[in-house]
C-alpha positions, 0 to 999 in steps of 0.5 A: 639099641643105638643111643641118640646123640646129645646136643653139644651143649649138654655134653659139658656135664660129662668128661672122659676121666679115666680108663681102667684096665683089669690086670693080674698085676696092677703094680707091674702094669702101672710101673711099665706105663709110668716108665715107658711114657713118663706118667706120674703116679696118682695116690698110693698104689696097692695090690688092687689098684694103681693109677697114673696121670695121663695128662688129661685122662687117668690110666688105672690098673685094677686087680682082675678076678675070675670065678676062683678069685684073683687072677695072677696071669695075663688078662688080655682077653674079652673076659677082662676088658677095659672100662672107660670112666666119665666124670659127671655132676650127678650120677643118679640123674645121669644114669636115669637119662642114659636109661631113658635113651635105652642104654643098659645101666647097672645100679648106683653104688654109693661108697662112703668108705672110698671118700664118697665115691658114687658110681654106676656101670653101663654097657655099650651095644657090644658089651664093653663096659663104661662107668659114670662116677662123681670123681 
């Protein structure tokens, strides 16, 4: 089902904030983009997560997992796609609005252990994932 377009004035509550790429080695991928495009690191990097300031949109690398656990090889496949992240003021309210427009949405996840992160994943008509979150 195709989503209806929102009036321009209502789009101000959403902002493209981050693109997440699921990879076998987050640190190595982040280092390549940091060095190749002179992007600044954000926060502390780990074996699970590395994030760069893309000057308006963050670029993040997340450890990919398969049925047998962590993936260590190249992940450039439809099974491990990117994720586009939109920052919103109110995740549950925005999720409800998207559901009302016929957009597939998952559950809201409230993660106080990650500094109050609230997020919800959705899918476009071809199965590409996106996320709405509070930061």
